[in-house]
C-alpha positions as CSV (number, residue, x, y, z in Angstrom):
1,M,53.0,-13.6,-20.6
2,S,55.8,-15.5,-18.8
3,S,56.6,-17.2,-22.1
4,T,60.2,-18.1,-21.0
5,F,59.3,-19.4,-17.5
6,H,58.9,-23.1,-17.0
7,P,58.6,-25.1,-13.8
8,D,61.6,-27.2,-14.9
9,C,63.9,-24.2,-15.1
10,A,67.5,-25.3,-14.8
11,R,69.3,-22.0,-14.5
12,C,70.6,-22.6,-11.0
13,A,72.4,-26.0,-10.4
14,R,72.2,-25.7,-6.6
15,L,68.5,-25.1,-6.6
16,V,67.8,-27.8,-9.2
17,E,69.6,-30.3,-7.0
18,F,67.9,-29.1,-3.8
19,R,64.4,-29.2,-5.2
20,A,65.0,-32.6,-6.7
21,Q,66.2,-33.9,-3.3
22,S,63.0,-32.5,-1.8
23,R,61.0,-34.7,-4.1
24,V,63.0,-37.7,-2.9
25,D,62.7,-36.8,0.7
26,H,59.0,-35.8,0.4
27,P,57.3,-37.9,-2.2
28,G,54.3,-36.0,-3.6
29,Y,55.9,-32.6,-3.2
30,F,55.7,-30.3,-6.3
31,G,59.5,-29.8,-6.0
32,R,59.9,-27.5,-9.1
33,A,60.1,-23.8,-9.9
34,V,56.8,-22.4,-8.7
35,P,54.6,-20.5,-11.1
36,S,53.0,-17.2,-10.3
37,F,49.4,-17.3,-9.2
38,G,46.5,-15.1,-10.2
39,P,45.2,-13.3,-13.3
40,E,47.7,-12.0,-15.9
41,A,48.1,-8.2,-16.3
42,P,47.0,-7.5,-12.7
43,P,46.6,-4.0,-11.3
44,L,48.2,-5.3,-8.1
45,L,51.3,-7.6,-8.2
46,I,52.5,-9.0,-4.8
47,V,56.2,-10.0,-4.8
48,G,57.5,-12.4,-2.2
49,L,61.0,-13.8,-1.7
50,A,61.1,-17.6,-2.5
51,P,59.0,-20.7,-2.0
52,G,59.1,-22.4,1.5
53,M,60.2,-26.0,1.7
54,H,56.9,-27.2,3.1
55,G,54.9,-24.4,1.5
56,A,55.0,-23.5,-2.2
57,N,57.7,-26.1,-2.9
58,A,55.2,-28.7,-1.6
59,T,52.0,-27.4,-3.1
60,G,53.1,-25.5,-6.3
61,R,51.3,-22.3,-5.4
62,P,53.0,-19.3,-3.8
63,F,52.4,-18.9,0.0
64,T,50.4,-22.0,0.2
65,G,51.0,-24.7,2.8
66,D,53.2,-22.6,5.2
67,Y,52.6,-20.1,8.0
68,A,53.3,-17.0,5.9
69,G,50.3,-17.7,3.7
70,I,47.8,-17.8,6.5
71,L,47.9,-14.0,7.1
72,L,48.4,-13.2,3.4
73,Y,45.3,-15.1,2.1
74,Q,43.1,-14.1,5.0
75,T,43.9,-10.5,4.4
76,L,43.4,-10.8,0.6
77,F,40.0,-12.4,1.3
78,D,39.1,-9.7,3.8
79,L,39.9,-7.0,1.2
80,G,37.9,-8.7,-1.6
81,L,41.0,-9.8,-3.4
82,A,40.5,-13.6,-3.0
83,T,37.5,-15.9,-3.2
84,A,38.4,-17.8,0.0
85,P,40.3,-17.0,3.2
86,V,42.5,-20.1,3.1
87,S,44.8,-21.4,0.4
88,E,45.1,-25.1,0.8
89,A,46.4,-26.5,-2.5
90,A,47.0,-25.5,-6.0
91,Y,43.7,-27.0,-7.1
92,D,41.4,-26.0,-4.3
93,G,39.4,-23.6,-6.4
94,L,40.6,-20.4,-4.8
95,E,40.9,-17.5,-7.2
96,L,42.6,-14.1,-6.8
97,I,40.7,-11.0,-7.9
98,D,42.6,-8.1,-9.6
99,C,45.9,-9.3,-8.0
100,R,48.7,-11.8,-8.6
101,I,51.4,-13.3,-6.4
102,T,54.9,-14.1,-7.5
103,N,58.3,-14.5,-6.0
104,A,61.7,-12.9,-6.6
105,V,63.2,-16.5,-6.6
106,R,61.0,-19.3,-8.0
107,C,62.7,-22.3,-6.4
108,V,63.1,-23.3,-2.8
109,P,66.6,-22.4,-1.6
110,P,68.6,-24.2,1.2
111,Q,68.0,-22.5,4.6
112,N,65.5,-20.2,2.8
113,K,68.5,-18.2,1.6
114,P,69.1,-17.8,-2.1
115,V,72.5,-16.5,-3.1
116,G,73.1,-13.5,-5.3
117,E,73.7,-15.4,-8.5
118,E,70.4,-17.3,-8.0
119,I,68.5,-14.1,-7.5
120,N,70.1,-12.6,-10.6
121,N,69.3,-15.7,-12.7
122,C,65.6,-15.5,-11.7
123,R,65.3,-11.8,-12.4
124,P,64.2,-12.1,-16.0
125,Y,61.0,-13.9,-14.8
126,L,60.3,-11.0,-12.5
127,V,60.9,-8.5,-15.3
128,E,58.2,-10.3,-17.3
129,E,55.8,-10.1,-14.4
130,L,56.4,-6.3,-14.0
131,D,56.1,-5.7,-17.8
132,A,52.5,-7.1,-17.6
133,V,51.3,-4.7,-14.9
134,P,49.4,-1.9,-16.5
135,S,50.2,1.8,-16.0
136,G,48.7,2.9,-12.8
137,G,49.3,-0.5,-11.3
138,V,50.9,-1.2,-7.9
139,L,53.7,-3.5,-6.8
140,L,53.6,-4.7,-3.2
141,A,57.0,-6.0,-2.1
142,L,57.0,-8.3,0.9
143,G,60.4,-7.8,2.5
144,K,63.6,-6.0,1.5
145,I,64.9,-8.6,-0.9
146,A,61.7,-8.5,-2.9
147,H,61.8,-4.7,-2.8
148,D,65.4,-4.7,-4.0
149,Q,64.7,-7.1,-6.9
150,V,61.7,-5.1,-8.1
151,I,63.9,-2.0,-8.2
152,R,66.7,-3.8,-10.0
153,A,64.3,-5.5,-12.4
154,L,63.2,-2.0,-13.5
155,G,66.8,-0.9,-14.0
156,L,66.7,1.5,-11.1
157,R,69.1,2.2,-8.2
158,V,68.3,0.5,-4.9
159,A,70.1,3.3,-3.0
160,A,67.6,5.8,-4.4
161,H,64.6,3.7,-3.2
162,K,64.9,2.8,0.5
163,F,62.9,-0.1,1.9
164,A,60.7,0.7,4.8
165,H,57.4,-0.7,6.0
166,A,54.5,1.2,4.3
167,A,56.9,3.2,2.2
168,E,55.6,4.2,-1.3
169,H,57.8,4.8,-4.3
170,A,56.7,6.4,-7.6
171,L,58.2,4.3,-10.4
172,P,58.5,4.8,-14.2
173,G,55.6,3.7,-16.3
174,G,53.0,5.0,-13.8
175,L,53.7,2.2,-11.3
176,T,53.8,2.6,-7.6
177,L,55.9,0.3,-5.3
178,V,54.5,-0.2,-1.8
179,D,56.7,-1.9,0.8
180,S,55.7,-4.3,3.6
181,Y,57.6,-6.4,6.1
182,H,57.3,-10.0,5.1
183,C,54.4,-11.9,6.6
184,S,56.7,-14.6,8.0
185,R,56.2,-16.4,11.2
186,Y,59.2,-14.7,12.7
187,N,57.9,-11.2,11.9
188,T,54.4,-11.9,13.2
189,N,55.5,-13.8,16.3
190,T,57.9,-10.9,17.3
191,R,55.1,-8.4,16.5
192,R,57.4,-6.6,14.1
193,L,54.4,-7.1,11.8
194,T,50.9,-7.3,13.2
195,A,47.8,-8.4,11.4
196,E,46.5,-4.8,11.6
197,M,49.8,-3.4,10.1
198,F,49.6,-5.9,7.3
199,E,45.9,-5.2,6.6
200,S,46.6,-1.5,6.5
201,V,49.4,-1.6,4.0
202,M,47.6,-4.2,1.8
203,R,44.5,-2.0,1.8
204,R,46.6,1.0,0.8
205,A,48.1,-1.0,-2.1
206,R,44.7,-2.2,-3.2
207,D,43.2,1.3,-3.1
208,L,46.1,2.7,-5.1
209,A,45.8,0.0,-7.7
210,R,42.0,0.6,-8.0
211,A,42.5,4.4,-8.3
212,G,45.3,3.9,-10.8
213,T,43.3,1.5,-12.9
214,D,40.2,3.7,-12.8
215,S,42.1,6.7,-13.9
216,R,43.0,4.9,-17.2
217,H,39.4,4.6,-18.2
């Protein structure tokens, strides 16, 4: 799986230059395209937007080293989907259980804003991730951009699948897409997304994935 992905992906000149500069400015940073994290062929695939400069771009693991990961990994641990409540580094021994984390864009973008061409260039990697999710599996999109990229990667119309927190969408291949606001510092500080809201939608995604997986046996 992910046979075409490589951390030294050079599809986007702007992102290649930006991540290289991050290694100069911050010696020791990973500064490459960030691999997905978790078991292959997961019943639950969590899709974020892109690595943060001082998060995944630094550590080489999605949602690790920045604020957004604090709530994500604590919630995963609370729901029995991770072996530890804190993700500190790519080699800290933490493991995910029956879930996997990826991003719609694999490289850190300037101002945390990838442009359309970069999102499109990265989509084949997302397609590979989606292809590995078994029938009955669940996709959890963190934010509208992740939601839109999942829909497009499946060849569907975004207009027919509206993003909304806690929305659920039945997709081809027996998959279900569940939406959540992104667990960013802005969303949590403004209370647009509370820990309780996030736990609820994550629990729903977990339960749907378990039910879908069980129904195949």
